[in-house]
LODREN-23496 format. One record per residue (C-alpha): residue number from 1; x, y, z; residue in one letter. Coordinates in steps of 0.001 Angstrom, whole numbers. Each point is the difference from the previous one (the first is absolute). Example, Ala and Ser with C-alpha at 12.3 -4.5 7.8 and 13.67 -1.06 7.14 Angstrom:
BEGIN
[1; [12300; -4500; 7800]; "A"]
[2; [1370; 3440; -660]; "S"]
This chain:
BEGIN
[1; [1932; -2930; -6681]; "M"]
[2; [-1155; -1530; 2938]; "M"]
[3; [1399; -715; 3513]; "T"]
[4; [-938; -1471; 3328]; "I"]
[5; [853; 1197; 2759]; "R"]
[6; [-666; -900; 4122]; "S"]
[7; [-2359; 1781; 2095]; "I"]
[8; [1745; 1504; 3300]; "R"]
[9; [-2287; 278; 2571]; "P"]
[10; [2539; 101; 2700]; "N"]
[11; [-448; -2431; 2552]; "R"]
[12; [3003; 426; 2842]; "W"]
[13; [1064; -1766; 2317]; "P"]
[14; [-1213; -3426; 494]; "M"]
[15; [87; -1978; 3327]; "S"]
[16; [3257; -1743; 1338]; "S"]
[17; [-2432; -3002; 573]; "M"]
[18; [-652; -378; -3554]; "I"]
[19; [3354; 437; -1289]; "L"]
[20; [879; -2821; 2089]; "S"]
[21; [-2092; -2053; -1598]; "N"]
[22; [1280; 1160; -3555]; "L"]
[23; [3812; -408; 620]; "Y"]
[24; [1750; -2866; 1259]; "S"]
[25; [3476; -171; 2344]; "S"]
[26; [1457; -1366; -3451]; "N"]
[27; [-676; 2948; -1995]; "S"]
[28; [3416; 1838; -179]; "S"]
[29; [577; 1451; -3165]; "S"]
[30; [182; 3850; -406]; "A"]
[31; [-3498; -171; -1884]; "A"]
[32; [-1620; -1699; 2770]; "A"]
[33; [1467; 2242; 2872]; "V"]
[34; [-562; 3045; -1935]; "Q"]
[35; [-3665; -762; -572]; "A"]
[36; [-676; -1197; 3553]; "E"]
[37; [1309; 3462; 1356]; "R"]
[38; [-1917; 2022; -2767]; "T"]
[39; [-2942; -1775; 718]; "I"]
[40; [260; 563; 3509]; "R"]
[41; [1504; 3733; -19]; "E"]
[42; [-1165; 1241; -3027]; "G"]
[43; [1754; 1534; -2824]; "P"]
[44; [3153; 1945; 692]; "R"]
[45; [2124; 2697; -2072]; "N"]
[46; [3616; -1233; 1609]; "D"]
[47; [807; -2774; -1919]; "W"]
[48; [3415; -501; -411]; "T"]
[49; [1642; -1288; -3728]; "R"]
[50; [1309; -2952; 1620]; "Q"]
[51; [-3211; -1025; 1851]; "E"]
[52; [-1752; 589; -3842]; "I"]
[53; [2786; -2228; -1488]; "K"]
[54; [-603; -2807; 2231]; "S"]
[55; [-3605; -61; -654]; "I"]
[56; [532; 254; -3745]; "Y"]
[57; [2651; -3278; 288]; "D"]
[58; [-2736; -1958; 2087]; "S"]
[59; [-840; -2987; -1560]; "P"]
[60; [-2809; 302; -2640]; "V"]
[61; [-2357; -1914; 1528]; "L"]
[62; [304; 1622; 3118]; "D"]
[63; [-492; 3359; -1611]; "L"]
[64; [-3124; -992; -1696]; "L"]
[65; [-1486; -1486; 3733]; "F"]
[66; [861; 2564; 2269]; "H"]
[67; [-652; 2869; -2805]; "G"]
[68; [-3546; -1421; -563]; "A"]
[69; [-493; -28; 4220]; "Q"]
[70; [759; 3743; -40]; "V"]
[71; [-1473; 704; -3181]; "H"]
[72; [-3053; -1911; 1810]; "R"]
[73; [-101; 2357; 3167]; "Y"]
[74; [940; 3373; -1958]; "A"]
[75; [-2907; -612; -2296]; "H"]
[76; [-3388; -1413; -916]; "N"]
[77; [1659; -2720; -1478]; "F"]
[78; [-3437; -1076; -1853]; "R"]
[79; [-81; 3340; -1889]; "E"]
[80; [1910; 1719; -2853]; "V"]
[81; [-674; 3179; -2076]; "Q"]
[82; [-72; -18; -3464]; "Q"]
[83; [1636; 3297; -1567]; "C"]
[84; [552; 1051; -3852]; "T"]
[85; [2636; 2079; -1415]; "L"]
[86; [-83; 2234; -2815]; "L"]
[87; [2507; 1467; -1472]; "S"]
[88; [-1669; 3593; -534]; "V"]
[89; [3625; 1823; -1589]; "K"]
[90; [1973; -2626; -2066]; "T"]
[91; [3432; 98; -1254]; "G"]
[92; [2411; 3245; -283]; "G"]
[93; [1325; -81; 3630]; "C"]
[94; [3608; 1889; 57]; "S"]
[95; [1175; -2202; 2787]; "E"]
[96; [2541; -2315; -720]; "D"]
[97; [-983; -3202; 2065]; "C"]
[98; [1599; -2979; -1420]; "S"]
[99; [-3323; -2216; 155]; "Y"]
[100; [-2441; 2058; -1471]; "C"]
[101; [-973; -282; -3677]; "P"]
[102; [-1968; 3734; 717]; "Q"]
[103; [3110; 2211; -81]; "S"]
[104; [533; 2179; -2969]; "S"]
[105; [3780; -1094; 263]; "R"]
[106; [-642; -3212; -1219]; "Y"]
[107; [-1437; -1552; -3420]; "D"]
[108; [-2173; -2366; 1046]; "T"]
[109; [-2803; 459; -2349]; "G"]
[110; [-2101; 1702; 3143]; "V"]
[111; [-1271; 3362; -1666]; "K"]
[112; [-433; 3440; 1975]; "S"]
[113; [-3973; 614; 652]; "Q"]
[114; [-1998; 2705; 1737]; "K"]
[115; [-1835; -491; 2954]; "L"]
[116; [-3543; -2096; -265]; "M"]
[117; [-2688; 1926; 41]; "N"]
[118; [-2650; 677; 2626]; "K"]
[119; [-2630; -2089; -1524]; "D"]
[120; [2523; -2851; -1282]; "A"]
[121; [1009; -651; 3612]; "V"]
[122; [-3133; -83; 1774]; "I"]
[123; [-1554; -2265; -2194]; "Q"]
[124; [3086; -2058; 608]; "A"]
[125; [-727; 504; 3635]; "A"]
[126; [-3624; -668; -287]; "Q"]
[127; [1057; -3480; -1872]; "K"]
[128; [2236; -1081; 2788]; "A"]
[129; [-2509; 529; 2885]; "K"]
[130; [-2593; -1934; -2071]; "E"]
[131; [2993; -2452; -405]; "A"]
[132; [158; -478; 3781]; "G"]
[133; [2690; 2421; 794]; "S"]
[134; [213; 2528; 3384]; "T"]
[135; [3159; 1514; -1036]; "R"]
[136; [830; 1945; -3005]; "F"]
[137; [3442; 856; -742]; "C"]
[138; [1312; 2555; -2596]; "M"]
[139; [3952; -5; -1062]; "G"]
[140; [1402; 2888; -2550]; "A"]
[141; [3318; -431; -1504]; "A"]
[142; [1465; 3534; 1055]; "W"]
[143; [2864; 1139; 2828]; "R"]
[144; [-1829; 2414; 1723]; "E"]
[145; [-3145; 1659; -243]; "T"]
[146; [1669; 3677; 736]; "V"]
[147; [-817; 1974; -3103]; "G"]
[148; [-2571; -2294; -876]; "R"]
[149; [-2786; 2325; 1654]; "K"]
[150; [-2968; -618; -2578]; "T"]
[151; [759; -4014; 87]; "N"]
[152; [177; 16; 3869]; "F"]
[153; [-3138; 1551; 109]; "N"]
[154; [-1446; -2571; -2294]; "Q"]
[155; [1415; -2549; 2315]; "I"]
[156; [-1829; 1842; 2958]; "L"]
[157; [-3601; -327; -1878]; "E"]
[158; [903; -3554; -926]; "Y"]
[159; [515; -631; 3253]; "V"]
[160; [-3107; 1732; 1542]; "K"]
[161; [-2194; -1484; -2391]; "E"]
[162; [1239; -3747; 357]; "I"]
[163; [-607; 386; 3647]; "R"]
[164; [-3426; 1109; -224]; "E"]
[165; [-707; -3196; -2014]; "M"]
[166; [862; -1467; 3740]; "G"]
[167; [3491; -1437; -1179]; "M"]
[168; [3453; 563; 1572]; "E"]
[169; [2518; 1588; -2316]; "V"]
[170; [3660; -547; -271]; "C"]
[171; [2468; 2197; -2100]; "C"]
[172; [3724; -294; -822]; "T"]
[173; [1022; 3337; -1524]; "L"]
[174; [3667; 132; 653]; "G"]
[175; [1610; 2312; 2356]; "M"]
[176; [-2710; 2215; 1981]; "L"]
[177; [354; 3596; 2147]; "E"]
[178; [-1502; 544; 3026]; "K"]
[179; [-2597; 1977; -1219]; "Q"]
[180; [-893; -2781; -2724]; "Q"]
[181; [-529; -2416; 2561]; "A"]
[182; [-2601; 2260; 2070]; "L"]
[183; [-1725; 673; -2807]; "E"]
[184; [-611; -3601; -1199]; "L"]
[185; [-926; -1088; 3440]; "K"]
[186; [-2700; 2773; -200]; "A"]
[187; [-967; -1247; -3184]; "A"]
[188; [-502; -3517; 2169]; "G"]
[189; [2803; -2220; -1600]; "L"]
[190; [338; -2775; 2025]; "T"]
[191; [3721; -1238; -364]; "A"]
[192; [2850; 609; -2045]; "C"]
[193; [2607; -1927; -1876]; "N"]
[194; [3839; 983; 230]; "H"]
[195; [1949; -2790; -492]; "N"]
[196; [4156; -224; 1583]; "L"]
[197; [791; -2706; -2153]; "D"]
[198; [2638; -1413; 1621]; "T"]
[199; [2732; 1054; 2388]; "S"]
[200; [1832; 3101; 356]; "R"]
[201; [3124; -1288; -557]; "E"]
[202; [-1063; -1821; -3463]; "Y"]
[203; [-2347; 2949; -1376]; "Y"]
[204; [2551; 2102; -1258]; "P"]
[205; [556; -2839; -2742]; "K"]
[206; [-3743; -10; -977]; "I"]
[207; [-988; 3811; 343]; "I"]
[208; [2157; 3132; -237]; "T"]
[209; [-2565; 2343; -997]; "T"]
[210; [-1910; -16; 3629]; "R"]
[211; [1834; -604; 3284]; "S"]
[212; [-530; -2473; 2443]; "Y"]
[213; [-1022; 2801; 2733]; "D"]
[214; [-2404; 1819; -2473]; "E"]
[215; [-2154; -3230; 178]; "R"]
[216; [206; -419; 3802]; "L"]
[217; [-1017; 4039; -66]; "E"]
[218; [-3150; -873; -2331]; "T"]
[219; [-1165; -2716; 2450]; "L"]
[220; [529; 2448; 3120]; "T"]
[221; [-2340; 2466; -1943]; "H"]
[222; [-2720; -2518; -563]; "V"]
[223; [288; -1349; 3974]; "R"]
[224; [-397; 3393; 1113]; "E"]
[225; [-2619; 793; -2229]; "A"]
[226; [-2031; -2467; 1812]; "G"]
[227; [31; -2827; -3210]; "I"]
[228; [871; -3807; -126]; "N"]
[229; [3413; -753; -1288]; "V"]
[230; [400; -2520; -2491]; "C"]
[231; [3567; -954; -564]; "S"]
[232; [2459; -2964; -934]; "G"]
[233; [2546; -633; -2625]; "G"]
[234; [593; -2384; -3070]; "I"]
[235; [2413; -3123; 308]; "I"]
[236; [2090; -1170; -2689]; "G"]
[237; [1810; 3325; -1160]; "L"]
[238; [3340; -1783; 1067]; "G"]
[239; [-122; 684; 3143]; "E"]
[240; [1729; -2198; 2857]; "A"]
[241; [-1776; -1237; 2784]; "E"]
[242; [1489; 2833; 2517]; "E"]
[243; [-1843; 2175; -2033]; "D"]
[244; [-3389; -1677; 298]; "R"]
[245; [718; -80; 3944]; "V"]
[246; [870; 3492; -478]; "G"]
[247; [-3338; 792; -1557]; "L"]
[248; [-1960; -1630; 2390]; "L"]
[249; [2003; 1527; 2741]; "H"]
[250; [-672; 3567; -1212]; "K"]
[251; [-3883; -702; -272]; "L"]
[252; [-123; -1692; 3167]; "A"]
[253; [1769; 2845; 1741]; "T"]
[254; [-2099; 2341; -1194]; "L"]
[255; [-2055; 2573; 2878]; "P"]
[256; [-2890; -1905; -1255]; "T"]
[257; [236; -2585; -2272]; "H"]
[258; [-2041; -171; -2877]; "P"]
[259; [-3234; -1288; -680]; "E"]
[260; [1110; -1965; -2853]; "S"]
[261; [3036; -1118; -1449]; "V"]
[262; [17; -1506; -3593]; "P"]
[263; [2874; -2086; -533]; "I"]
[264; [656; -399; -4034]; "N"]
[265; [1957; -2535; -2227]; "A"]
[266; [1660; 2226; -2697]; "L"]
[267; [-1757; -915; -3580]; "L"]
[268; [3332; 468; -2224]; "A"]
[269; [-1444; 2784; -2707]; "V"]
[270; [2347; -69; -3302]; "K"]
[271; [1211; 3252; -781]; "G"]
[272; [980; 931; 3864]; "T"]
[273; [3211; -603; 1521]; "P"]
[274; [-1186; -2791; 2157]; "L"]
[275; [-1457; -1595; -3546]; "E"]
[276; [2737; -2870; 550]; "D"]
[277; [-268; -372; 3979]; "Q"]
[278; [257; -3704; 906]; "K"]
[279; [-1432; -837; 3367]; "N"]
[280; [2983; -1303; 2247]; "Q"]
[281; [-1698; 158; 3395]; "N"]
[282; [-2957; -2267; 70]; "G"]
[283; [-2610; 2555; -804]; "A"]
Protein backbone atom coordinates (compact mmCIF):
# COMPACT_ATOMS: atom_id res chain seq x y z
CA MET A 1 0.00 0.00 0.00
CA MET A 2 1.33 3.42 -0.91
CA THR A 3 0.48 6.68 0.82
CA ILE A 4 1.41 10.28 0.19
CA ARG A 5 2.09 12.75 2.98
CA SER A 6 3.23 16.35 3.10
CA ILE A 7 6.79 17.23 4.04
CA ARG A 8 6.74 19.72 6.89
CA PRO A 9 9.70 22.09 7.11
CA ASN A 10 8.37 24.54 9.79
CA ARG A 11 8.00 28.02 8.39
CA TRP A 12 6.47 30.00 11.28
CA PRO A 13 5.76 32.88 11.60
CA MET A 14 4.94 35.06 8.58
CA SER A 15 4.78 38.83 8.47
CA SER A 16 1.57 40.74 9.04
CA MET A 17 2.15 42.63 5.79
CA ILE A 18 1.82 39.38 3.79
CA LEU A 19 -1.24 38.47 5.80
CA SER A 20 -2.94 41.72 4.94
CA ASN A 21 -2.55 40.88 1.28
CA LEU A 22 -4.05 37.43 1.73
CA TYR A 23 -7.16 38.26 3.68
CA SER A 24 -9.84 40.83 2.96
CA SER A 25 -11.90 42.58 5.59
CA ASN A 26 -14.89 40.58 4.37
CA SER A 27 -13.40 37.26 5.50
CA SER A 28 -15.44 36.52 8.58
CA SER A 29 -15.96 32.75 8.80
CA ALA A 30 -14.28 30.90 11.64
CA ALA A 31 -12.04 29.19 9.08
CA ALA A 32 -10.84 32.59 7.84
CA VAL A 33 -10.34 34.07 11.30
CA GLN A 34 -8.48 31.08 12.71
CA ALA A 35 -6.36 30.62 9.59
CA GLU A 36 -5.17 34.21 9.83
CA ARG A 37 -4.42 33.80 13.50
CA THR A 38 -2.53 30.56 12.93
CA ILE A 39 -0.37 32.04 10.19
CA ARG A 40 0.32 35.11 12.33
CA GLU A 41 0.96 33.39 15.66
CA GLY A 42 1.80 29.79 14.81
CA PRO A 43 0.30 26.53 16.12
CA ARG A 44 -1.52 26.48 19.46
CA ASN A 45 -2.60 23.75 21.86
CA ASP A 46 -5.34 25.53 23.80
CA TRP A 47 -8.22 25.04 21.36
CA THR A 48 -11.74 24.80 22.74
CA ARG A 49 -14.29 22.40 21.32
CA GLN A 50 -16.46 25.33 20.31
CA GLU A 51 -13.63 26.89 18.30
CA ILE A 52 -13.04 23.64 16.47
CA LYS A 53 -16.77 23.16 15.93
CA SER A 54 -17.06 26.64 14.42
CA ILE A 55 -14.27 25.85 11.96
CA TYR A 56 -15.85 22.48 11.20
CA ASP A 57 -19.13 24.27 10.42
CA SER A 58 -17.53 26.90 8.15
CA PRO A 59 -18.55 26.94 4.46
CA VAL A 60 -16.71 24.20 2.60
CA LEU A 61 -15.08 26.57 0.11
CA ASP A 62 -13.79 28.68 3.01
CA LEU A 63 -12.33 25.53 4.56
CA LEU A 64 -10.63 24.62 1.29
CA PHE A 65 -9.24 28.10 0.65
CA HIS A 66 -8.08 29.01 4.13
CA GLY A 67 -6.89 25.48 4.86
CA ALA A 68 -4.75 25.73 1.73
CA GLN A 69 -3.35 29.08 2.89
CA VAL A 70 -2.27 27.60 6.22
CA HIS A 71 -0.84 24.58 4.44
CA ARG A 72 1.28 26.80 2.19
CA TYR A 73 2.84 28.53 5.18
CA ALA A 74 3.33 25.41 7.29
CA HIS A 75 4.71 23.18 4.53
CA ASN A 76 6.69 23.31 1.36
CA PHE A 77 3.51 22.99 -0.67
CA ARG A 78 5.29 21.93 -3.86
CA GLU A 79 6.62 18.76 -2.26
CA VAL A 80 5.00 15.52 -1.15
CA GLN A 81 6.50 12.46 0.45
CA GLN A 82 5.78 9.06 -1.00
CA CYS A 83 5.40 6.31 1.61
CA THR A 84 4.84 2.57 1.33
CA LEU A 85 2.98 0.55 3.96
CA LEU A 86 3.52 -3.18 4.47
CA SER A 87 1.61 -5.49 6.82
CA VAL A 88 4.47 -7.49 8.31
CA LYS A 89 2.18 -9.49 10.60
CA THR A 90 -1.38 -10.02 9.35
CA GLY A 91 -4.45 -11.34 11.19
CA GLY A 92 -4.97 -13.01 14.55
CA CYS A 93 -5.22 -9.82 16.61
CA SER A 94 -6.89 -10.26 20.02
CA GLU A 95 -8.49 -6.80 19.96
CA ASP A 96 -12.19 -6.32 19.26
CA CYS A 97 -11.99 -3.15 17.09
CA SER A 98 -15.40 -3.23 15.38
CA TYR A 99 -14.06 -2.14 12.01
CA CYS A 100 -11.07 -4.45 11.73
CA PRO A 101 -11.00 -7.64 9.62
CA GLN A 102 -7.75 -8.68 11.30
CA SER A 103 -9.41 -9.34 14.66
CA SER A 104 -9.41 -13.01 15.66
CA ARG A 105 -12.91 -12.46 17.09
CA TYR A 106 -14.54 -12.07 13.68
CA ASP A 107 -14.97 -14.39 10.71
CA THR A 108 -13.73 -12.22 7.86
CA GLY A 109 -11.66 -14.69 5.88
CA VAL A 110 -8.39 -13.14 7.07
CA LYS A 111 -6.13 -15.87 8.41
CA SER A 112 -3.50 -15.32 11.06
CA GLN A 113 0.04 -15.22 9.71
CA LYS A 114 3.43 -15.20 11.36
CA LEU A 115 5.73 -12.19 11.30
CA MET A 116 7.35 -11.87 7.88
CA ASN A 117 11.02 -12.84 7.77
CA LYS A 118 13.73 -10.24 7.39
CA ASP A 119 14.64 -11.03 3.80
CA ALA A 120 11.05 -10.54 2.62
CA VAL A 121 10.66 -7.26 4.50
CA ILE A 122 13.98 -5.82 3.33
CA GLN A 123 13.21 -6.84 -0.24
CA ALA A 124 9.84 -5.04 -0.02
CA ALA A 125 11.56 -1.94 1.38
CA GLN A 126 14.11 -1.99 -1.43
CA LYS A 127 11.37 -2.17 -4.04
CA ALA A 128 9.56 0.69 -2.35
CA LYS A 129 12.71 2.80 -2.44
CA GLU A 130 13.27 2.03 -6.10
CA ALA A 131 9.67 3.10 -6.79
CA GLY A 132 10.31 6.49 -5.19
CA SER A 133 9.20 6.03 -1.59
CA THR A 134 11.33 7.70 1.07
CA ARG A 135 9.42 6.31 4.04
CA PHE A 136 8.66 2.64 4.71
CA CYS A 137 5.88 1.82 7.15
CA MET A 138 5.38 -1.56 8.85
CA GLY A 139 2.16 -2.65 10.53
CA ALA A 140 1.67 -5.62 12.83
CA ALA A 141 -1.73 -7.02 13.84
CA TRP A 142 -1.36 -7.51 17.56
CA ARG A 143 -2.59 -5.72 20.68
CA GLU A 144 0.85 -5.01 22.10
CA THR A 145 4.46 -6.10 21.91
CA VAL A 146 4.69 -7.09 25.58
CA GLY A 147 5.42 -10.82 25.73
CA ARG A 148 6.63 -10.82 22.13
CA LYS A 149 10.33 -10.35 22.81
CA THR A 150 11.48 -12.39 19.80
CA ASN A 151 9.11 -10.61 17.43
CA PHE A 152 9.97 -7.21 18.88
CA ASN A 153 13.70 -7.84 18.47
CA GLN A 154 13.05 -8.80 14.86
CA ILE A 155 11.20 -5.52 14.32
CA LEU A 156 14.19 -3.66 15.75
CA GLU A 157 16.43 -5.41 13.21
CA TYR A 158 14.10 -4.47 10.36
CA VAL A 159 14.11 -0.84 11.46
CA LYS A 160 17.91 -0.71 11.65
CA GLU A 161 18.44 -2.25 8.21
CA ILE A 162 15.85 -0.09 6.47
CA ARG A 163 17.30 3.05 8.05
CA GLU A 164 20.70 1.98 6.73
CA MET A 165 19.12 2.02 3.27
CA GLY A 166 18.56 5.76 3.73
CA MET A 167 14.80 5.55 4.24
CA GLU A 168 12.61 6.85 7.03
CA VAL A 169 10.82 4.10 8.96
CA CYS A 170 7.39 4.14 10.61
CA CYS A 171 5.75 1.34 12.61
CA THR A 172 2.31 0.61 14.00
CA LEU A 173 2.70 -2.07 16.65
CA GLY A 174 -0.21 -1.62 19.03
CA MET A 175 0.50 -0.47 22.58
CA LEU A 176 4.08 0.31 23.54
CA GLU A 177 5.77 0.59 26.90
CA LYS A 178 8.28 3.33 27.64
CA GLN A 179 11.32 1.06 27.32
CA GLN A 180 10.11 -0.32 23.99
CA ALA A 181 9.70 3.18 22.61
CA LEU A 182 13.26 3.99 23.67
CA GLU A 183 14.58 0.84 21.97
CA LEU A 184 12.74 1.71 18.76
CA LYS A 185 14.25 5.18 18.87
CA ALA A 186 17.71 3.71 19.34
CA ALA A 187 17.11 1.45 16.34
CA GLY A 188 16.37 4.53 14.24
CA LEU A 189 12.56 4.58 14.07
CA THR A 190 11.38 7.82 12.47
CA ALA A 191 7.69 7.75 13.39
CA CYS A 192 5.14 5.60 15.17
CA ASN A 193 1.48 5.36 14.18
CA HIS A 194 -1.10 4.89 16.93
CA ASN A 195 -4.55 6.19 16.06
CA LEU A 196 -7.14 7.42 18.55
CA ASP A 197 -9.84 6.35 16.05
CA THR A 198 -12.67 8.59 17.34
CA SER A 199 -13.73 10.77 20.26
CA ARG A 200 -13.30 9.62 23.85
CA GLU A 201 -17.09 9.53 24.23
CA TYR A 202 -17.76 7.32 21.21
CA TYR A 203 -14.69 5.12 21.58
CA PRO A 204 -16.29 2.47 23.92
CA LYS A 205 -18.87 1.73 21.22
CA ILE A 206 -16.07 0.75 18.82
CA ILE A 207 -13.41 -0.87 21.03
CA THR A 208 -13.54 -2.43 24.51
CA THR A 209 -10.22 -4.31 24.72
CA ARG A 210 -8.03 -1.19 24.96
CA SER A 211 -8.94 2.05 26.68
CA TYR A 212 -8.63 5.56 25.29
CA ASP A 213 -6.17 6.42 28.05
CA GLU A 214 -3.98 3.46 27.08
CA ARG A 215 -3.80 4.85 23.56
CA LEU A 216 -2.82 8.27 24.89
CA GLU A 217 -0.20 6.65 27.12
CA THR A 218 1.42 5.01 24.08
CA LEU A 219 1.51 8.39 22.33
CA THR A 220 3.23 9.85 25.40
CA HIS A 221 5.88 7.11 25.40
CA VAL A 222 6.51 7.65 21.69
CA ARG A 223 6.81 11.42 22.05
CA GLU A 224 9.06 11.24 25.10
CA ALA A 225 11.37 8.81 23.28
CA GLY A 226 11.88 11.44 20.59
CA ILE A 227 9.93 9.60 17.86
CA ASN A 228 7.53 11.51 15.61
CA VAL A 229 3.87 10.83 16.32
CA CYS A 230 1.40 9.71 13.64
CA SER A 231 -2.13 9.67 15.06
CA GLY A 232 -5.56 10.21 13.58
CA GLY A 233 -8.82 8.36 13.26
CA ILE A 234 -11.64 6.92 11.18
CA ILE A 235 -14.84 8.56 10.01
CA GLY A 236 -17.98 6.66 9.06
CA LEU A 237 -18.11 4.49 12.19
CA GLY A 238 -21.61 5.69 12.98
CA GLU A 239 -20.28 8.60 15.02
CA ALA A 240 -21.96 12.00 15.25
CA GLU A 241 -20.34 15.22 14.07
CA GLU A 242 -19.61 16.08 17.70
CA ASP A 243 -17.44 12.95 17.86
CA ARG A 244 -15.41 14.11 14.89
CA VAL A 245 -14.97 17.45 16.60
CA GLY A 246 -14.00 15.58 19.78
CA LEU A 247 -11.29 13.64 17.96
CA LEU A 248 -9.90 16.81 16.39
CA HIS A 249 -10.01 18.56 19.75
CA LYS A 250 -8.01 15.83 21.46
CA LEU A 251 -5.36 15.80 18.73
CA ALA A 252 -5.19 19.61 18.65
CA THR A 253 -4.72 19.90 22.41
CA LEU A 254 -2.00 17.30 22.86
CA PRO A 255 1.13 18.89 24.43
CA THR A 256 2.80 18.57 21.02
CA HIS A 257 0.80 18.13 17.84
CA PRO A 258 1.27 14.89 15.88
CA GLU A 259 3.55 15.31 12.89
CA SER A 260 1.06 13.27 10.84
CA VAL A 261 -2.73 13.04 11.23
CA PRO A 262 -4.22 10.30 9.03
CA ILE A 263 -8.00 10.54 8.61
CA ASN A 264 -9.44 7.35 7.15
CA ALA A 265 -12.92 6.56 5.85
CA LEU A 266 -14.43 3.27 7.00
CA LEU A 267 -14.37 0.46 4.48
CA ALA A 268 -17.03 -1.85 5.91
CA VAL A 269 -15.82 -5.46 5.81
CA LYS A 270 -18.17 -8.44 5.89
CA GLY A 271 -17.87 -10.34 9.15
CA THR A 272 -17.06 -7.32 11.31
CA PRO A 273 -19.67 -5.71 13.61
CA LEU A 274 -19.69 -2.69 11.29
CA GLU A 275 -20.24 -4.68 8.09
CA ASP A 276 -23.64 -3.05 7.55
CA GLN A 277 -22.63 0.41 8.70
CA LYS A 278 -24.14 3.02 6.41
CA ASN A 279 -22.56 6.42 6.19
CA GLN A 280 -25.10 8.96 7.44
CA ASN A 281 -22.73 11.79 8.20
CA GLY A 282 -21.52 12.89 4.79
CA ALA A 283 -18.13 11.20 4.92
